[in-house]
C-alpha positions in Angstrom: 139.3 85.9 -9.8 139.5 83.3 -7.0 142.3 80.8 -7.1 143.8 78.3 -4.7 147.4 79.4 -4.3 150.2 77.1 -3.0 152.5 79.4 -0.9 154.6 76.7 0.8 155.1 72.9 0.7 153.1 72.3 3.8 150.2 70.7 2.0 147.6 73.5 2.2 146.2 75.9 -0.4 145.1 79.5 0.3 142.1 80.8 -1.7 143.2 84.3 -2.9 142.4 86.9 -5.5 144.6 86.5 -8.5 144.6 88.6 -11.7 144.9 86.7 -15.0 146.3 88.3 -18.2 144.7 88.3 -21.7 145.8 85.5 -24.0 148.9 86.1 -26.2 150.2 84.0 -29.2 148.7 80.5 -29.0 147.2 81.0 -25.5 143.6 80.3 -24.7 141.6 81.8 -21.9 139.2 79.1 -20.4 136.3 79.6 -18.0 136.9 76.6 -15.6 133.8 74.6 -15.1 135.4 71.6 -13.3 138.9 70.7 -12.0 139.7 67.3 -10.5 141.7 67.1 -7.3 144.5 64.8 -8.5 147.0 63.2 -6.1 149.8 64.7 -8.2 148.9 68.2 -7.1 148.9 67.0 -3.5 152.4 65.5 -3.9 153.6 68.9 -5.1 151.9 70.6 -2.2 153.5 68.4 0.4 157.1 68.1 -0.9 159.6 70.3 -2.8 159.7 69.0 -6.4 161.2 72.3 -7.6 157.9 74.0 -8.4 158.4 77.8 -8.0 156.2 79.3 -5.3 153.7 80.9 -5.0 151.9 78.7 -7.6 148.4 77.8 -8.8 148.3 74.1 -9.5 145.4 72.0 -10.9 145.6 70.2 -14.2 142.4 68.1 -14.6 140.7 70.9 -16.3 137.3 71.1 -18.2 135.7 74.3 -19.3 134.6 76.7 -22.0 136.8 78.8 -24.2 136.2 82.5 -23.4 139.0 84.2 -25.5 141.8 83.1 -27.8 145.2 84.5 -28.7 145.9 85.8 -32.2 147.8 82.7 -33.3 145.4 80.0 -32.0 144.6 77.6 -34.8 142.5 74.7 -33.3 140.0 76.3 -31.0 137.3 79.0 -31.0 135.3 80.9 -28.4 132.5 78.7 -27.0 134.3 75.3 -27.5 134.1 72.9 -24.6 137.7 71.8 -23.8 139.7 69.5 -21.6 143.2 70.5 -20.4 146.1 68.3 -19.6 149.5 68.7 -18.0 151.1 67.0 -21.1 153.1 69.9 -22.6 154.5 69.5 -26.0 156.1 71.8 -28.7 154.7 69.9 -31.7 157.8 70.0 -33.9 160.6 68.1 -32.2 161.5 64.5 -33.3 159.4 62.9 -30.5 156.4 65.1 -31.3 156.6 64.5 -35.0 156.8 60.7 -34.3 153.5 61.0 -32.3 155.2 60.6 -28.9 154.2 64.0 -27.7 154.4 62.7 -24.1 158.2 62.6 -24.7 158.5 66.1 -26.1 162.1 67.5 -25.9 160.9 71.1 -25.6 157.8 71.2 -23.4 158.8 74.6 -22.0 157.7 76.1 -25.3 154.1 76.0 -24.1 155.0 78.5 -21.3 155.4 82.2 -21.7 158.7 83.9 -22.5 159.8 86.3 -19.8 159.3 89.2 -22.2 155.6 88.4 -22.4 155.0 89.1 -18.7 153.2 86.9 -16.2 150.0 84.9 -16.8 149.0 85.3 -13.1 149.6 87.9 -10.5 148.4 88.1 -6.9 146.1 91.0 -6.5 147.1 92.0 -2.9 150.8 92.6 -3.6 151.4 92.2 -7.4 153.5 89.1 -6.8 153.9 86.9 -9.9 152.2 83.5 -9.4 153.6 80.5 -11.2 151.3 78.7 -13.7 151.6 75.1 -12.4 151.7 72.4 -15.0 151.0 75.1 -17.6 147.4 74.9 -16.7 146.9 76.4 -13.2 143.3 75.2 -13.1 142.6 75.6 -9.4 141.0 78.9 -10.4 137.9 80.5 -12.0 139.8 80.9 -15.2 142.9 79.3 -16.8 145.3 80.6 -19.4 146.7 77.7 -21.3 148.7 77.0 -24.5 146.4 75.4 -27.1 148.7 72.3 -27.3 147.5 71.4 -23.8 143.8 71.7 -24.7 141.5 69.3 -26.5 138.0 70.0 -27.9 135.4 67.6 -26.6 131.7 67.1 -27.4 129.3 69.4 -25.5 127.3 66.4 -24.3 129.9 65.3 -21.8 129.3 66.8 -18.3 132.2 68.9 -17.1 133.0 66.9 -13.9 133.4 63.7 -16.0 135.3 65.6 -18.7 137.8 66.9 -16.3 139.0 63.4 -15.4 139.9 62.7 -19.0 142.9 65.1 -18.8 144.9 63.1 -16.3 143.3 60.2 -14.4 141.9 58.5 -17.5 144.8 59.0 -19.9 147.3 58.0 -17.2 145.6 54.9 -16.0 143.9 53.6 -19.2 146.8 54.8 -21.3 149.2 52.7 -19.2 147.4 49.6 -20.1 146.6 50.4 -23.7 149.6 52.4 -24.8 152.5 51.7 -22.4 151.9 48.0 -22.0 150.3 47.5 -25.4 148.1 45.0 -23.6 146.8 42.1 -25.8 143.5 40.3 -25.4 143.8 37.4 -23.0 146.8 38.7 -21.1 146.7 39.1 -17.3 147.0 42.2 -15.1 147.6 43.3 -11.6 146.7 46.9 -10.6 148.2 48.0 -7.3 146.2 51.0 -5.8 142.5 51.4 -6.5 142.2 55.2 -6.6 141.3 57.3 -9.6 144.3 56.3 -11.8 144.1 52.6 -10.7 140.4 52.4 -11.6 141.2 53.7 -15.0 144.0 51.2 -15.4 141.5 48.5 -14.6 139.0 50.0 -17.2 141.8 50.2 -19.8 142.8 46.6 -19.2 139.2 45.5 -19.6 138.8 47.5 -22.8 142.0 45.8 -24.2 140.6 42.4 -23.4 142.6 41.3 -20.3 141.4 37.8 -19.1 142.2 38.4 -15.4 142.5 41.8 -13.7 143.5 41.6 -10.1 142.9 44.8 -8.1 145.2 45.2 -5.0 144.5 47.7 -2.2 144.6 47.8 1.6 141.0 49.0 1.9 138.6 46.1 1.3 135.8 48.6 0.9 137.2 49.4 -2.6 136.5 46.0 -3.9 133.0 46.7 -5.1 134.1 49.8 -7.0 137.1 48.0 -8.6 134.7 45.3 -9.9 132.4 47.9 -11.4 135.4 49.0 -13.5 136.3 45.5 -14.6 138.4 43.8 -11.9 137.9 40.1 -11.9 139.6 39.6 -8.5 140.5 41.6 -5.4 143.4 41.3 -3.0 143.4 43.0 0.3 147.1 43.9 0.7 146.6 44.7 4.4 145.7 41.2 5.2 148.3 38.4 4.6 150.9 38.1 1.8 149.6 39.9 -1.3 152.1 38.1 -3.6 150.8 34.8 -2.4 147.2 35.9 -2.9 148.0 37.1 -6.4 149.6 33.8 -7.2 146.7 31.9 -5.8 144.8 33.3 -8.9 147.8 33.4 -11.3 150.3 30.8 -10.2 153.0 32.0 -12.6 152.3 35.7 -11.9 150.7 38.3 -14.2 151.8 39.5 -17.6 151.6 43.1 -16.5 151.6 44.8 -13.1 150.7 48.5 -12.7 151.9 50.4 -9.6 150.0 53.6 -9.1 150.8 54.7 -5.6 154.5 55.6 -5.6 155.9 53.8 -2.6 158.9 51.5 -2.4 156.8 48.6 -0.9 154.2 48.7 -3.6 156.9 49.1 -6.3 158.5 45.9 -5.0 155.1 44.2 -4.9 154.6 45.0 -8.6 158.0 43.5 -9.5 157.2 40.3 -7.5 153.7 40.0 -9.0 154.7 39.5 -12.6 155.6 36.2 -14.3 159.0 35.4 -15.8 159.3 37.7 -18.8 156.5 40.0 -17.4 156.5 43.7 -17.0 156.1 46.1 -14.1 155.0 49.7 -14.8 155.8 52.5 -12.4 153.1 55.1 -12.6 152.8 56.5 -9.0 154.8 59.6 -8.3 157.7 58.9 -5.9 158.8 61.5 -3.4 162.1 63.3 -4.2 165.1 61.2 -3.1 163.0 58.2 -2.5 164.6 54.8 -3.4 163.2 51.3 -3.4 164.8 47.9 -3.2 165.5 46.2 -6.5 166.7 42.7 -6.7 168.9 43.0 -9.8 169.8 39.3 -10.0 166.2 38.3 -9.6 165.2 40.7 -12.4 167.8 39.3 -14.7 167.0 35.6 -14.0 163.2 36.3 -14.4 163.9 38.6 -17.4 161.4 41.1 -16.2 161.0 44.7 -17.5 160.6 47.6 -15.2 159.3 50.6 -17.0 158.5 54.2 -15.9 155.3 55.5 -17.4 154.5 59.2 -17.9 150.8 60.1 -18.5 150.0 56.7 -19.9 152.2 57.4 -22.9 149.3 59.4 -24.2 149.0 61.6 -27.3 146.2 63.8 -25.8 145.0 65.1 -29.2 144.2 61.6 -30.2 143.5 59.8 -26.9 141.2 62.2 -25.1 138.7 62.4 -28.0 138.8 58.6 -28.1 137.9 58.1 -24.5 135.3 60.9 -24.8 133.6 59.0 -27.6 133.8 55.7 -25.7 132.1 57.4 -22.7 129.2 58.7 -24.9 128.8 55.2 -26.3 128.5 53.7 -22.8 131.7 51.7 -23.2 134.0 53.6 -20.8 133.0 54.5 -17.2 133.5 58.0 -16.0 130.5 58.5 -13.8 131.7 56.3 -10.9 135.0 58.2 -10.8 133.4 61.3 -9.4 133.1 60.9 -5.6 131.8 64.4 -4.9 131.7 68.0 -6.2 133.1 70.8 -4.0 133.6 74.5 -3.9 137.1 75.8 -4.2 136.9 76.9 -0.6 136.7 73.2 0.4 139.9 72.2 -1.4 141.9 71.5 1.7 139.2 69.4 3.3 138.7 67.4 0.0 142.4 66.7 -0.1 142.3 65.4 3.5 139.8 62.9 2.3 142.0 61.9 -0.6 145.0 61.4 1.7 143.0 58.6 3.5 142.2 56.9 0.2 138.5 56.7 0.9 137.4 58.4 -2.4 138.1 58.1 -6.1 138.0 61.8 -7.1 136.6 65.0 -5.8 136.0 67.8 -8.4 135.9 71.5 -7.9 132.7 72.7 -9.8 132.0 76.0 -8.1 133.9 79.1 -7.0 
């Protein structure tokens, strides 16, 4: 099968022939119908986060179950599914408490060495690492059933694919991590795929003001379609002053979805006394950011790291799928374009410049 293989941390993928094994245990073989090009995969392609190479990345997966392992309990052949990079064992204290995103043994969703490799490069029989446990930049994916969720057949595959990461990360940050209450105020820094979902989640939760912040003014119209009440161009003037022109005391919640020191500091400065700043964007290895400790104490602010929107995928993905089918949650405007896997590098170049929400691989 064709797969986009990451062979080095130079930011490019090579489309190669890869052999995929038959499912074992609780593994599920999925025909990939769509896979979103998430910025997290680009981060791993451009810097060494410790991912073994060569690897197939890709985690915003939507497809159809082709074959199941002998121990699979939840899925059957023909099911439409969404995959996610949230790996959980299902039996540790965190999982049993419903906090699967904090699983203590996520490695249990991967194969034991004695079971052989899921993926092998055809040309030289080199083992290829299954990135995120999903490896969805390929025609097929072999995934533990804990990382897959059945969805209604009525949802188009491109829209469904975004449910597995962009939606649960952004909307989940507002609904789960912040436990946002009706009437509270929000700042979202970065109007990409995750940021747009944070805006949508804040709107769904009943936020009274949702200020979108980005350095590209052309994103204002899209941000407002998802529920932003105000827009601040961070490339023009002082964004903190612009935020406080709308919310003089600052926001109750600020969500940083870019992963830069300057935007992290902006999130901290954007919140009111007693407010909370949520760090969602993936920072580069070794990256640090200024943190005014005394200011944080005096203003009594909370700075919280957020992983995957604190989402329990078995509960949250079906919820957002139902809301989409009811017309209450926007997925359609998240899809900027559909591409062939051979166009993956060009599509990521577009994403680097921030001009699009999400490209999705839909053909191989």
